[in-house]
N, C-alpha and C positions, 0 to 999 in steps of 0.2 A: 378163623373160620374166614371164607370171603364173600363179599357184602357188594352184589350188585345193585347199583340205586340208577335210576334211569326218568326221566320227564318228556311228557310226548303230547302236543296240541294236536288232537286226533280233528280240528277242523269241522266244527260242525256236524258230529254225527249224528244221525238222525236217522230213521224207520218208519215208514208208511208201508201199508199191505200193498195200497196202487202202487208202489216203486220200490216194489223185493226184488226187481231185476240190479235194478240200477246201487240197492245196499249189497246185493252179492258181489259186482263186480268191485265194491270199496271193499269188501271185506276179502275178496282175494288180495285186491294189494295190500291192504294195513297186516292180515296176518303172518306174510314172511318176517315185515318188520317185528311184527310182536319175538317169533320165533328169532330173531337175529339179538335183541334185546336180553331175551332168556334172562328177565329182572328178576330179584329177589322183592324189591320196591321199588312201584312204577308210579307215578303222579303223571294224573291228565287231564289236559284242562279241554275245553269246549265239547262237554259230553250233551248231547241231548237226552230230555227224559218225553218220553210219550204217552198216551191213552190207550190205553189196552180197549177201552169202550169211551162214547163220547160222555158220560158222565163219570168216568171212574178218576181215582188221581191218579197222577202221573209216577211212570215209574221208569226204570233204566232197562228199555227194551231193546233197544238198538245195541249197546254195552252188552247187556247177557247175551244178544247174539252172535256179535263179534263174538266175545268169549270162548261161549260154546265149544266143549271137545279140547280146551287148549288147558294148560297148567292154570291157568289166570284163573279158570273158571272157580276154581277151589281157595282161592285167595281169600283172605280176610278183607274187609272192605269199609273203607269209611266214604263217604261224600257228602256237601254242600246242599242244599236247602234253599228257595228265595226267601230270604230275612222277613220276619213277622210271622212264616208261616213253618209248617212241617212236612212240606211238599218239596222235590225237586222243582225248580225252575226249567220252564221247556227248551232252552236253550245255556249255553255257557256254566254246566255245572262242572263240580272240582270233584275227583276222584282218585284217593288214594286206595291202591290195590298192594297186600305185603303178604308174603310166604307164611311171616310168623304173626303172632297175636298182635294186633292193634289194642291196647291195654286203656287205653283213652284217646278222645273224639272228641273236638269242637269248630266251630267256627265261629269266626272275629270277624266282624262286621261294624264300625264304629265303638266296640268295646273297651278301645282304649284313647283314640283318638277321636274325637266329636264331630259332630256335622259342624260345619257354619256357615253363615251366609254373606256374601259379595257382594257388594253393594256395587253397580256398574256404576258408571263417569255421567254425568248429566250429558245428555244430546239435545243442545239448542234448551229449549223451553221444558221438555221432557226428561223426567228423572225414572229412569226403568227401577219396575222393582226390584228386591234383593235377589240372587240366586242361592240357592242354596248348592251347599256343595256337598256332593252323596257318592258311595262308593260306588260303581254298575254290579259288583259283585262281590262274596263276602269271598275271606280266606279260609282255610282249610287246614288245621294240624292235627297230626296222630302222633301218639306215642306208642313206639312198636318193641318188644320183646324179642330179639335175635337170640341163637342157643350162644352167644358169647355172654351172655347173662349182663351187659352194658345197655343200659334202655337207651334208644336211638330216637332223637325229636323231628319227626317232618314237617316241613310248614310249605303246602303248594297253592300258588296262587298266578291270577291272571290279571296282569295291571292293564289299566285301560289304553286304547291304541290313541298315538299321540296325533288325532285326527279334528278338527272341531267341535264341540257339544253345540247341540243346538242353542242358540242365542236369540232370542227376537230383541229387534231395536226399534228403534221409529223410523228408523230406514227402509227395514223390510228384514227377514231372515236369512236373504241369501246376498245382503250387502256384504262389502269389505271390511267394514266397521263391525258386523255380527261374527263374522268369519273371523278378525281380530280377537276379538271378544269370547269367542266359542274356543279358541285356542287354548288362552290362557286360563279359562275352564278348566279344560280336558286336562292343562298340565298342572292345576291345583289337584283334581282328583287321581291321576296317578300318581304325582310324587307325595299326596296326603296317603295312599293306601301306604304306599314304600314305607312312609315314616311309622305308620301304624304296625306292618307287619316288623318291622325293627327293633321298634319298641316292644314286642311281644317275646323277640329273642332275645332282648336285655332279662326280660324277668327268666329265663330260663338261665341265661349267665348267673341271673342271681343266684339262683335255689345251689346250681350246681357251676361253676366256673370253667372244669373240664367239661364241662356237656356233650357227649355225639347229638351236632345240629347239622338238618340240612333243610336251605329254603332252595325250592326247585319252581320252575315253572317258566312261562310266559312273562315275561317283563314287558315286552315291548319297548325296552330299552336296550341299548347298546353297553360295554364295558363302562364308557365316558359319560352317559345321561346320569342325571340325577336320582332316578330311582334306583340304578345298580350302584350309586354312590354310598348310597342312603342305605342299602341294605345290606351292603362291604360292611360301613362302619368302622373305618380304618381312623388312625388318626392323623395321617398326611396323604401325600400325594402316592404312596407306594402302597398306601391302604394297608400298613401295618398296625399292628398291636395286640392285645390278649386277646380281645375279642373281636377281632377283626375276621368276616369271614372269606375264604380263600376261592377262589373262580376256578373250578374243577373242568368247564367249557375250554378256558382258556391253557390247560396243557393237553390237548389235542394236538395230532400233528398239525404246522402251521396251516396247510394248504386246503386244509379242512374243518377251520374255524367259522363255520357259517350256520343257522341254522336255516332261516329266508334266502330266497335271492329278489330283492326287488326291483322293478326296471332295470334289471342289468347288473344291480348289486349287491352282491354278499353282504349278508347282513348277521349279526352273532346275537340275537335277542332274548334266546332261550338259553334257560339259566340253571346251573348245578353250584352251590355256595354251599361251603363246608366251614365249617368248625374247626378253631387248630386243632382239637384232639382227633378228630375226623380226618381231616387235611392231611396230618400227620399218617396217615394208615392207607394215604391213593398207592394206587397201582398203576391204574391205566382209565383214559378217558377215551370215547370212540363218539363222533359225529355221524347216525346213518342218515348222510344229506347225499348220497349217490343219485343220477337222475331227478334229483330235485326240481320242481318244475318252478317259472318264474309267477311271483305273486299275481302281478300285474297284467300278464297276459294268460292268463292260464283260463281254460273255460269251463264250465260247467256241465257237467257235475267234474267234480275235482275228483280225480285216482288216486285213492288213497289220502294223503296230506299234505300242504304246501310249507309244512315244517319238518325240519329234520327232527328224530328222535335222538337223544341223548343220554349217554351209558357211562356211568362213572363205576370202575371196581375198587375196592377196599379190601385188605387185609385185616381183620380185628383180632 
């Protein structure tokens, strides 16, 4: 059987009755991408949740409207919630859609790697208070039962962007010292969550060394950055080893290996990593980046997404 696995950052998918025309324009731009993917399993990032009424709980109104009338509307679904609640967040939720049954799902948010406090260095006579390092969003896991009979483990993630986190200092929040420390805090958040994701993958390998595992999403990191190297988990510079995850996006044709354009520079920050057993079944990778806009210079509202969708096909 053929398995088509895709990842797509929807770039703040939202809906408001007062901006219905803007949503319909986005939907018209996104639907051809969904049709071209023809995915069996689709990992989504940046899915907003809306309130049907002022005092109602949030629900995936925009996503339901986007998928209405498509095969994806009938797919099984797993979605993240705001940590500590039972409801989705207003923005940046994770969703996994599957043509086949999802037999287990959970989100991971400091379940393996605990929060920690980082004490900033003194600034003259001032000792700043400790900063708690906590992930911005959870990870989302789903176990899927395809007709082949072998369970597929899918981890959907969206790591923090490498921009400075807000850090107050005695010199003011906009000072160079604040920006430098904020960049360090952001790196701890991004790499710390990558560590938690990789340690979760280790638990899957512990249970089954030949497990079919896919780690998908927006890593906000290219192949040489620490988060991607952590997630791949190789034992040397070639990222080899019995538990190393192979990058399916790097098997796309060379001229197409980018998922965003940043200030004129093509970058590959969206990824599909596969365990050895799954990578051995790989057949094709496509990155749908034709007509992609530069995220630095794009104007609002964004038509479609500033990220390219990535699809990998496997023969199980």
